[in-house]
N, C-alpha and C positions, 0 to 999 in steps of 0.2 A: 504494500500500500504506500502511495506517495505520502511522505511525512508531512507535506503541506496541506493535505486534504483533511482538515479538521471538520467537525460538524458545522462550525460557523462558515467555513469556506464552501462546504457542500451546499449549505443553504443559499449562500450568495450565488452559486452557480446554478441552482435550481430556479432562481427568480427569472433570469432572462428567458429560458425556454417557455416558462409559464406565461410570461408577458407576450412573447411572440406568438404563442398558440392563441392567446386571447385576442391579439391583434388580428389574426386571420379569421377567427370566429366573428369578430365585430365587423370586419370588412365584408363578410358574407351577409351578415344581418342588415348592414346598411345599404346593400345593393337594392336599388329602387327607391331608397329613402333620401340619400344624399349622393350626388354625382361623385364618382371615385376621385377625380382630380381635385374637386373642391374639398372632399374629405381630407385628402393629403395636405392641402394648403392650410385648412383649418387646424389640423393636428399640429403642424410645425409652427404655426403662428402662436398657438397656445403654449407650445414647448418653449418658444422664444421668451414669452413672458415669465415662465418659470426659471429660465436660465439666466436672465438678466441680473438678478440679485447675486447669483453664484459666480458668473463669469464676467461681470462688468469691468473688471480690471483690464481686460484685453482691449477695451476702448477708452480707458480713463484718461490717457495722456496723448498729446500730439505725436510723440515719438512712437507710441504703440500703434496708433492709427497709421503712421507712415510704414511701419513694419507690415501691416496688413495690405496696404496699398501696393507695396513693392512686390507682393506675392499674389496679387489678385487673380492672375490667370490660373495658377495651380489650385488656389482655394475655391475659385469658381467651379473648377472641374470636380473637386472633391464634393462640394455642396450639390452640384448637379447630379452626380452619380449616386451619392449616398442618401440625400434628402429629396432631391427633385425627381429622380428616376426610379430608384428601387421601390420605394414605398408606393409611389403613384402607380407603377406597373402592377404591383401586387394587388392594389385595390381594384384596378381594372380587371385583373385576372379573376378576382373573386366574384365578379358579376356573372360569370358563366361557369366557373369551376368551383370545387369544394375546398374547404380549409385543409382537408387531409391531402388532397392532390397537390395543393399549392405548397404546403410545408414539406411534402416529400420531394417535390422538384427543387425547392429551396435548399434542401439538404445535399443537393448535388453540386453546390458551389465549389467544394474542393476540386472536383473534376475540371470545372471551367478555369479555376485558378491555375491548375497545372498546365492546361493547354495554352493559356495566355502566357504563362512563364516560358513555355517552349517557343511560342511565336514571337514574343516581344522582348523577353529578357534573357534569352539564351540559357535558360535553366534546363538542365538535362536530367529528367527523372530517372530514378533507379527502377530496375525490373519490377520490384514489388509495388512501386507507385503506379506503373502501367497496369499491373493487375488490379490494383485498387480502383483506378480510373475505369477499367473495363467493367468491374462489378457495379460501380456507381452508375455508369451509363446504362447497364442492363436494368438496374432498379428503376431508373427514370423511364426506360422503354416499357417496362411492365405497367407503370402508371398510365402512360400514354395509350397503351393497348387495352387498358382496363382488364388485364390479366388474360386476354384471349389472343393467343398467337395467330389464330385464323384471321384476325383483323389486320395483320401486317400487310397483306396483299391489297386491301382496300382501306388503308388507314385514313380515318377521319378524325382529326384532332378537334377537341373542344377549344374554341378560341382562347379561353382563359389559360389553358395549359401552355399555349405558345407565348402568351404574354408573360407568364411566369418564367419560362425559359429565358426570355429577354431580360427579365428582372434579375435572375440569377447571374446572367452574364454581366449586367451592370454592377452588381455587388462584387463580383470577382475583380472587375477592373478597379473599383473603388478600393478594395483590399490591397491590390498591388500598388496603388498610388500611396497608400499609407505605409506599406512595407518598403517600397523603393521610391521615396519622394524625389522630385527633381532637385538639382543642385541648389536652387534658390530656397528650398524648404528643408534641406538636410544640412548636416554638419554643424560646426560651432556657431554659424550665423543664425541658426534657427531660434526664434524667440522661445522663451521658457514658458509656454502656455501650459496651464494645468488642464485636467480633463474637461472641466466646465467651460473654461475660456476657449479651448480648441473646438468643443462642440458648439458653443455659441457662435463662433466665427463661421463654422460650416453651415449652421442653420441660417445665419444671415444671408449667405450667398445662395444656399439652397432654396430659401423662400422666394428669391427672385425668379428662379426656375419654376418652382411649384405654383407661385401666384400667376406667372405668365401662362402656364399650362392650364390652370383653372379658368383664367380669363378666356383663352381660346376655346376651351370646352363649352363655356357658356355662350360665346359668340357664335359658334358653329353648330350649336344644338338645332336640329331640324324642326323640333316642335317644343313648345313650352312643356315643362314637366307636369304630368298629371298628378293631382292630389289623390293618393290612394285612400281607400276607405279605412285601411289599417295604418295610415301615416302616423309616425311617431310625433308626439308633441315636442315643441322647441326645447323644453327643459330637459327632456330625455336625450336629445341630440347633444345638448350642451354637456351633459354628464358623460356621454360617450366620448366626445372630443377631449374632455378633461382626463378621462382614463387613458386615452391614447397618448396624450401629452405627458402625463406623469409616469405611466407604466412602461410601454414599449420604447418611448423616446428618451426619457431621462433615467428612470430607475434601472431599467435593464442595462443601459449603457454603462452606468456607474458600477453596478454589481458585476457585470462582465469584466470590466477593467480590473477590479480588485481580485476577482477569481483567477483571471489569467496571470496576473502578477504573482499570485501565491503558488499556483501549480503548473503554470506553463500552458501554451495553447493546445498542445496535443491532448492532454487529459481533459481540458476544458471543452474540446471539440466533442467529446463523448456526451457531455451534458447538453450541448447545443442540439444534438440529434435526438434528444427526448421531445423536441418540439412536435414532430408528426404524431408521436404517440399521445401526447397531451391534447393535441388538436383533435385526434380521433375520439378520445374520451369526451371532450367537451361537445363535439358535434353530435355524438350519439345522445348525450344527455339533453342538449338544448335545441338542436336543430332537427333531430330525428333523422340524421344521416349517419347510420352506423358504419363502421369500417368493414371492408370486404376482405376476403382471404388474400387477394392480390396485394392489398395495401400492406399486409404483414410480410409478404414475400419481398416486396419492394423495399420495405424498411430494413429487413435483414440484409439484403444485397448492398444497400447504400452504406449501412453501418459496417458491414464486412469489408467494403472497399476502403473505408476510412481507416479501419484497423490495419488492413494490409499496407496501406500507404504510409502509416506512421511507424511501422516496424523497422528496426535497423537491421 
């Protein structure tokens, strides 16, 4: 057992997958209630309000603001991928796909990270990493085929599954930007931002993308949104946005950072892959969408791929 994995650290690492599963569940519940790109913009606008008291030092002085201005291209890319793209695409995916499918496809991010590493960063994976990638890809394929190999010849994908594949790719690119920042964000010249300051800066840039996307969504809507008979009251939507801002946006980010610092990313990754399992349990209990046998097979394949990739 990893000596750093105390009960406190285990609890910290359980919070993010619980929040991420809840995020997927809420994204599905809000389909038809709030447009997906608007939901993303509302979420991060509320998160910005929460982060300002924690990370305001990043904007407090003219010198600090100049540090941000000097790096605006890289920070805009980080905000666009992590805040503007990934979450927005996930909410779009959840209008036609299920929380279980979405979180299983999201669990394939290590596969896309490895492929991006090969293509853009000249990272050469070990044979076990290729095996892990193959297992993860097979797990995603099982989800896309709904567990029926006979559908391969006449594969018809749910649009949400394709959107989630694109979201997973955007998160993999975002992760590489964090791991291998450009020269202007790396080295001794990098400002000493703490977690709240760095997240605040990303959200500021990401909101420009998210707000613009929400504006285009509203401008190009072909018809005015109909008021459903079961439409949620405004206060319920406000509570939902509040949860998305506090839980998946801030609390999960902070708990994840503390957990990874304590036990390392490899062990933390196993906790992250509890997200599909938790999403399946929540969907069965609250949405009446019980998991199927192929979901379990896909989960086993994806986790097996990550185990294989992380072995020395």
